[in-house]
C-alpha positions in Angstrom: -126.5 -0.4 87.2 -125.7 -1.4 83.6 -124.8 -4.9 82.6 -121.1 -3.9 82.5 -121.1 -2.9 86.2 -120.8 0.9 85.8 -123.4 3.3 87.0 -124.4 6.9 86.0 -123.9 7.8 89.7 -120.3 6.6 89.7 -119.4 9.2 87.1 -120.5 12.1 89.4 -118.8 11.2 92.6 -117.1 14.5 93.7 -118.5 16.3 90.7 -121.8 17.7 91.9 -121.7 20.8 89.7 -121.4 18.7 86.5 -124.4 16.6 87.6 -126.6 19.7 87.1 -125.2 20.3 83.6 -125.9 16.6 82.8 -129.5 16.7 84.1 -130.1 19.8 81.9 -128.7 18.0 78.9 -130.9 15.0 79.6 -134.0 17.2 79.9 -133.3 18.9 76.6 -132.5 15.6 74.8 -135.8 14.0 76.0 -137.8 16.7 74.1 -136.8 14.7 71.0 -137.9 11.3 72.2 -136.8 8.6 74.7 -133.3 8.6 75.9 -131.5 5.6 77.5 -128.5 6.2 79.7 -125.8 3.6 79.0 -122.9 4.1 81.5 -119.4 2.9 80.3 -116.1 2.9 82.1 -115.1 6.5 81.1 -118.3 8.0 79.8 -122.1 7.8 79.6 -123.6 7.0 76.2 -127.0 8.6 75.5 -129.0 6.3 73.2 -132.3 6.4 71.3 -132.2 3.6 68.7 -128.4 4.0 68.6 -126.0 6.2 70.5 -126.4 9.8 69.6 -124.1 11.4 72.2 -121.5 10.6 74.8 -120.8 12.4 78.1 -117.4 12.4 79.8 -117.4 14.0 83.2 -114.9 16.3 84.7 -114.9 18.3 88.0 -116.2 21.5 86.5 -117.4 20.5 83.0 -118.6 17.8 80.8 -117.1 16.8 77.5 -120.1 16.3 75.2 -119.5 14.2 72.1 -122.3 14.4 69.5 -122.6 11.9 66.7 -123.6 13.4 63.3 -123.8 12.4 59.6 -122.0 15.5 58.6 -119.2 17.8 59.7 -120.5 20.6 61.9 -118.9 24.0 62.1 -119.1 26.0 65.3 -116.7 27.8 67.6 -118.2 25.7 70.4 -116.8 22.5 68.8 -113.2 22.0 69.8 -112.6 18.7 68.1 -114.2 17.0 65.0 -113.4 13.5 63.8 -114.7 11.6 60.8 -115.1 8.1 62.0 -116.5 6.6 58.8 -117.8 7.7 55.4 -121.0 9.2 56.8 -120.3 9.5 60.5 -118.6 12.3 62.5 -118.0 12.8 66.2 -117.9 16.4 67.5 -116.6 17.3 70.9 -117.6 20.4 73.0 -116.9 21.3 76.5 -120.0 22.3 78.5 -119.5 24.2 81.8 -121.0 26.9 84.0 -120.0 30.3 82.8 -121.0 32.2 85.9 -118.1 30.9 88.0 -120.4 29.9 90.8 -120.1 26.1 90.3 -123.9 26.1 91.0 
């Protein structure tokens, strides 16, 4: 449990399919170094020295917000926001495409 009373597990109650997506994301992220999960009320922040991503859970997908120092262009990004002179937040929906809700 985090110091704010929220847990990673609480974000996945009734959302077992998205837990598998989240675990895959964590595994891939850890290839680049340590990752600390910081659960908040509506999302889970993924931190190294600072937050580099946020994960909001839905029943059949996660909304992944990636922090960047530049605007990214990709058809997978459905929302980009410049939050300061050198910081951008990019949102992408990640879900299973097979329809099986593995």
